[in-house]
Backbone bond lengths (Angstrom), bond angles and torsions (degrees), N, CA, C in turn:
res aa  C-N    CA-C-N  psi(-1)  N-CA   C-N-CA  omega(-1)  CA-C   N-CA-C  phi
1 M - - - 1.406 - - 1.521 111.40 -
2 R 1.307 116.63 125.54 1.502 113.79 175.07 1.455 110.77 -128.90
3 V 1.295 119.45 141.14 1.470 131.63 -176.94 1.570 106.28 -128.70
4 V 1.296 116.65 121.66 1.380 121.55 -176.93 1.695 110.00 -132.71
5 V 1.342 113.65 126.65 1.375 117.18 170.29 1.465 108.40 -115.78
6 Q 1.361 116.97 128.93 1.477 112.20 -164.07 1.703 101.02 -155.84
7 E 1.322 112.57 153.52 1.447 117.28 -178.28 1.604 104.58 -95.19
8 A 1.308 122.40 -26.16 1.431 123.96 -176.50 1.617 109.26 -75.25
9 P 1.307 107.13 153.30 1.583 114.75 175.95 1.488 99.90 -63.53
10 F 1.440 113.09 160.91 1.371 124.45 171.36 1.555 108.21 -126.95
11 D 1.435 115.22 155.27 1.328 121.73 -176.72 1.606 107.72 -96.74
12 F 1.439 118.03 101.51 1.311 122.37 -169.88 1.604 109.21 -61.89
13 G 1.356 120.68 -41.72 1.421 122.31 179.56 1.611 110.71 -57.87
14 A 1.264 112.73 -49.14 1.431 118.20 -177.47 1.676 109.83 -61.43
15 E 1.261 115.75 -49.69 1.438 126.01 177.52 1.502 108.48 -54.63
16 A 1.355 118.06 -50.94 1.475 115.39 -178.92 1.463 115.04 -68.83
17 A 1.361 115.91 -32.54 1.506 117.63 177.02 1.390 116.22 -66.05
18 G 1.375 114.22 -43.82 1.352 126.38 172.65 1.516 117.84 -56.88
19 F 1.378 113.88 -39.71 1.447 120.34 -175.86 1.655 109.17 -76.65
20 A 1.299 110.76 -29.32 1.546 116.95 179.82 1.537 114.22 -88.56
21 A 1.329 117.08 -13.63 1.499 123.57 -168.69 1.542 101.71 -64.33
22 G 1.408 115.50 132.08 1.464 121.73 165.75 1.622 111.22 75.71
23 R 1.242 116.96 12.15 1.412 120.38 178.74 1.446 114.15 -82.55
24 H 1.419 115.39 69.69 1.452 122.99 -175.48 1.626 107.36 -76.50
25 D 1.252 118.26 -25.52 1.416 125.86 -176.95 1.492 116.11 -86.98
26 M 1.376 114.16 -8.87 1.447 120.18 -174.73 1.619 110.96 -110.24
27 G 1.254 113.75 137.63 1.583 115.76 -179.47 1.413 108.68 -97.05
28 A 1.423 125.97 -10.71 1.403 124.00 -173.28 1.519 107.59 -148.98
29 V 1.334 116.39 139.68 1.463 120.71 163.74 1.610 101.17 -131.60
30 V 1.299 108.66 136.70 1.481 117.33 179.18 1.567 103.25 -122.83
31 T 1.339 112.06 134.98 1.461 113.86 174.03 1.446 107.55 -133.82
32 F 1.215 113.52 156.31 1.590 124.78 -176.70 1.588 110.01 -146.38
33 T 1.285 117.96 133.08 1.305 115.37 174.97 1.731 111.52 -128.65
34 G 1.276 115.20 135.32 1.466 119.37 -179.63 1.550 111.86 -92.59
35 I 1.265 113.99 139.97 1.506 117.82 -173.65 1.589 105.72 -125.09
36 V 1.422 114.33 149.23 1.390 117.72 176.90 1.551 108.57 -66.88
37 R 1.275 115.93 123.61 1.449 117.41 -178.85 1.604 108.68 -101.29
38 D 1.353 110.51 143.78 1.416 115.83 175.23 1.504 115.38 -67.65
39 L 1.314 119.64 154.86 1.480 117.13 178.88 1.532 109.47 -69.63
40 Q 1.374 114.22 156.45 1.519 117.47 -177.74 1.604 106.62 -63.99
41 G 1.216 114.73 120.37 1.447 124.95 -174.08 1.474 113.75 87.04
42 G 1.259 120.13 8.68 1.480 128.04 167.99 1.526 112.81 85.46
43 G 1.298 117.04 -175.47 1.434 120.67 178.45 1.354 119.54 98.76
44 L 1.244 124.94 5.43 1.521 128.92 -174.58 1.561 98.03 -88.65
45 E 1.338 110.36 119.27 1.633 117.47 177.13 1.591 104.90 -87.03
46 A 1.366 121.02 -42.63 1.343 117.04 -177.46 1.703 109.50 -167.61
47 M 1.293 115.78 160.92 1.451 118.02 173.55 1.600 102.27 -122.98
48 E 1.295 107.85 140.41 1.385 115.37 173.28 1.524 113.44 -121.46
49 I 1.507 114.26 129.44 1.425 116.92 -171.22 1.475 100.71 -117.83
50 E 1.421 110.14 132.29 1.518 120.15 178.19 1.680 105.89 -115.70
51 H 1.323 107.13 153.73 1.415 115.73 177.84 1.656 113.10 -156.32
52 Y 1.201 122.60 158.34 1.294 130.08 170.25 1.591 115.68 -86.08
53 P 1.400 113.24 105.33 1.536 114.68 -176.51 1.578 106.57 -58.53
54 G 1.225 107.71 149.77 1.518 118.26 -175.91 1.455 116.81 82.05
55 M 1.286 116.72 -55.34 1.368 121.30 176.35 1.543 115.16 -63.46
56 T 1.296 111.42 -43.76 1.519 118.93 -179.93 1.495 111.00 -66.80
57 E 1.343 120.97 -42.08 1.373 117.26 -179.28 1.499 113.52 -69.08
58 K 1.489 117.00 -31.81 1.402 119.46 177.02 1.582 112.93 -63.47
59 A 1.383 109.42 -39.67 1.566 116.17 -179.27 1.575 103.82 -66.34
60 L 1.238 121.72 -44.25 1.448 120.55 -173.41 1.608 109.97 -67.65
61 E 1.415 114.60 -35.56 1.442 116.52 176.66 1.430 117.10 -68.22
62 K 1.422 115.04 -34.77 1.320 122.96 178.69 1.565 107.96 -64.53
63 I 1.324 120.60 -44.58 1.423 117.75 -176.97 1.496 112.96 -77.31
64 A 1.317 117.22 -25.06 1.498 115.32 170.87 1.461 110.28 -69.41
65 K 1.355 119.61 -38.99 1.507 118.17 177.05 1.539 111.95 -60.72
66 E 1.413 115.33 -32.44 1.382 120.44 -174.63 1.601 106.08 -69.02
67 A 1.338 112.64 -37.46 1.550 114.63 -177.40 1.641 108.16 -69.67
68 V 1.213 115.95 -34.81 1.493 123.50 178.21 1.582 109.61 -60.28
69 E 1.351 113.11 -39.94 1.518 122.63 179.80 1.444 109.77 -74.18
70 R 1.337 121.28 -35.00 1.506 121.46 -174.34 1.535 114.87 -89.57
71 W 1.332 113.61 -23.68 1.436 114.40 -178.26 1.581 108.96 -127.21
72 A 1.289 122.25 157.00 1.476 122.59 178.50 1.532 106.26 -83.25
73 L 1.314 110.81 90.75 1.446 120.72 177.88 1.476 116.86 -105.09
74 G 1.317 120.98 142.69 1.380 121.97 170.93 1.624 114.92 -85.46
75 D 1.373 110.57 -31.26 1.480 118.30 -173.80 1.492 109.41 -167.21
76 V 1.398 111.85 155.62 1.419 120.56 177.63 1.547 103.93 -137.07
77 L 1.405 110.08 146.46 1.487 121.65 167.55 1.459 114.49 -131.76
78 V 1.323 119.02 123.71 1.498 121.34 174.24 1.502 107.97 -118.67
79 I 1.205 118.81 126.03 1.522 119.39 169.03 1.405 109.54 -125.72
80 H 1.298 125.73 128.61 1.380 130.70 -178.34 1.675 113.74 -134.01
81 R 1.225 111.33 127.17 1.543 111.61 -174.40 1.484 108.25 -94.76
82 H 1.292 113.94 156.36 1.514 122.06 169.85 1.477 107.68 -130.32
83 G 1.337 116.69 167.98 1.515 123.19 -174.86 1.454 112.01 99.84
84 R 1.324 117.71 -161.76 1.396 130.74 -168.80 1.626 108.03 -94.87
85 M 1.316 112.75 119.69 1.567 117.73 179.55 1.401 107.99 -133.42
86 E 1.439 121.08 143.76 1.438 132.36 179.41 1.617 107.63 -93.74
87 P 1.306 114.34 154.83 1.508 121.62 173.18 1.538 106.72 -40.81
88 G 1.348 116.38 136.72 1.417 123.79 174.07 1.541 118.05 91.29
89 E 1.391 109.50 -12.71 1.531 114.93 173.57 1.440 112.99 -76.71
90 Q 1.431 116.05 152.66 1.400 115.80 175.50 1.546 112.20 -79.39
91 I 1.309 111.81 142.95 1.498 116.92 178.81 1.487 111.02 -99.30
92 M 1.329 114.41 -45.96 1.492 123.50 -171.71 1.524 115.00 -151.06
93 M 1.298 116.52 160.49 1.496 120.58 167.11 1.467 107.73 -140.07
94 V 1.356 109.11 153.26 1.418 122.61 171.17 1.574 109.43 -132.17
95 A 1.304 106.31 138.98 1.620 108.72 173.89 1.474 106.16 -140.86
96 T 1.326 112.64 143.82 1.571 116.42 176.56 1.460 103.37 -138.01
97 A 1.373 110.14 144.70 1.535 123.87 176.77 1.488 108.29 -118.50
98 A 1.324 118.24 131.30 1.373 123.00 173.96 1.423 114.24 -154.70
99 P 1.445 120.50 159.35 1.417 124.11 -175.99 1.484 114.09 -56.33
100 H 1.462 108.28 -35.16 1.520 117.85 -172.55 1.533 106.46 -126.11
101 R 1.357 119.63 149.20 1.375 125.85 -175.93 1.591 115.80 -67.52
102 K 1.286 115.50 -27.27 1.504 122.15 -174.48 1.561 105.48 -66.67
103 D 1.331 114.41 -43.61 1.602 115.34 178.36 1.510 109.85 -74.29
104 A 1.263 123.57 -33.99 1.432 118.21 174.24 1.315 118.62 -67.57
105 F 1.270 120.86 -32.77 1.567 127.81 177.93 1.471 107.95 -73.95
106 E 1.346 118.36 -47.61 1.529 121.34 -176.44 1.394 110.19 -66.30
107 A 1.367 119.94 -43.97 1.414 122.33 -179.30 1.577 109.91 -64.70
108 A 1.331 117.91 -43.73 1.443 116.03 -178.60 1.540 114.80 -66.74
109 E 1.335 114.90 -31.18 1.544 123.79 172.44 1.572 108.97 -60.60
110 F 1.251 113.11 -50.14 1.444 122.16 -177.90 1.528 109.96 -59.94
111 L 1.363 116.84 -44.78 1.476 116.83 177.35 1.505 113.35 -67.22
112 M 1.405 116.42 -36.65 1.472 119.10 -176.50 1.548 108.69 -71.08
113 D 1.365 115.82 -36.33 1.492 114.62 177.49 1.567 110.94 -70.30
114 Y 1.241 117.72 -29.07 1.510 114.64 179.38 1.499 107.90 -76.25
115 L 1.344 116.35 -37.76 1.457 116.79 178.20 1.484 117.47 -60.43
116 K 1.380 114.80 -36.26 1.432 131.65 177.47 1.559 111.66 -61.31
117 S 1.332 109.71 -46.67 1.548 110.69 -169.65 1.515 116.06 -118.66
118 R 1.360 118.98 -18.51 1.384 116.30 -177.84 1.552 117.18 -122.35
119 A 1.278 116.65 -19.60 1.492 116.69 177.74 1.536 114.94 -56.64
120 P 1.218 113.79 137.69 1.529 114.30 -176.79 1.429 113.70 -79.00
121 F 1.414 109.21 83.31 1.527 123.77 174.87 1.503 104.67 -134.20
122 W 1.297 114.05 141.60 1.421 120.82 172.99 1.499 110.87 -117.98
123 K 1.341 112.57 130.69 1.486 117.09 -174.96 1.569 110.08 -111.66
124 K 1.304 113.02 139.97 1.500 120.90 175.75 1.503 106.01 -128.32
125 E 1.388 114.05 130.40 1.512 121.24 175.79 1.505 110.66 -99.88
126 F 1.272 119.09 134.21 1.468 128.45 -179.94 1.550 109.63 -110.56
127 S 1.197 119.80 125.13 1.496 124.49 172.29 1.507 106.24 -137.41
128 A 1.407 116.73 171.88 1.429 117.86 -178.39 1.577 111.04 -65.59
129 E 1.334 116.02 -24.80 1.458 121.99 179.38 1.527 116.06 -82.69
130 S 1.359 116.21 -40.29 1.315 120.20 -169.91 1.496 118.31 -149.08
131 R 1.222 122.62 166.98 1.507 134.38 170.02 1.517 101.67 -123.85
132 A 1.405 119.35 124.56 1.346 119.69 -175.91 1.514 109.21 -150.25
133 W 1.472 118.37 135.38 1.423 118.34 175.94 1.555 104.75 -76.06
134 V 1.387 116.89 144.30 1.269 124.98 178.13 1.565 110.85 -80.97
135 A 1.395 114.03 128.86 1.463 118.86 -172.54 1.531 107.30 -94.32
136 A 1.344 114.14 151.09 1.428 116.56 172.91 1.531 115.57 -59.23
137 R 1.319 118.21 148.13 1.469 122.01 -178.62 1.577 113.94 -108.56
138 D 1.157 112.78 138.96 1.527 114.26 179.90 1.502 113.01 -53.73
139 E 1.399 116.99 -46.42 1.500 120.00 -176.08 1.585 108.91 -61.86
140 D 1.351 115.97 -31.75 1.486 113.75 176.96 1.564 112.87 -71.10
141 E 1.358 117.98 -33.29 1.436 117.23 175.86 1.587 109.37 -72.34
142 D 1.324 113.98 -37.28 1.520 115.82 177.06 1.602 112.15 -56.91
143 A 1.363 113.05 -40.19 1.500 120.58 -179.25 1.399 106.03 -62.08
144 L 1.321 126.75 -42.68 1.470 131.61 -171.71 1.605 106.12 -69.94
145 R 1.281 115.62 -37.99 1.495 121.06 -170.25 1.565 107.53 -64.73
146 R 1.277 119.42 -26.13 1.442 122.84 179.45 1.524 112.90 -61.37
147 W 1.248 118.69 -22.96 1.455 123.72 -171.34 1.589 108.28 -95.48
């Protein structure tokens, strides 16, 4: 299990390949990457993500351990960036490895739902017209409730 919180961009292809390498005992590897999405109608200049170092890593490690306990997983990878990012840049990555695809998919979805709604990150969007904190969305909370 590896949890990383970093400011620097990551190489999704290299991370995915490294995570999957040598997994002869696993029948499934599921990966997901989140990308900074432009505002509806365009105009997003950047998104800035803040966090509390130490606290954030502990929270992500705790949820990754919960995923390992709930599903038959061989490994978990969570990478989440902080700092300023422009539309199209990668924000985060989740990878899960399991003997069977159902566990890998469900655990990855669980981790993504947690990261979207409960992980201790604060996002601010910057456009020419405004600077605004991103509010929690009801649909993100609904997605997390199913777990």
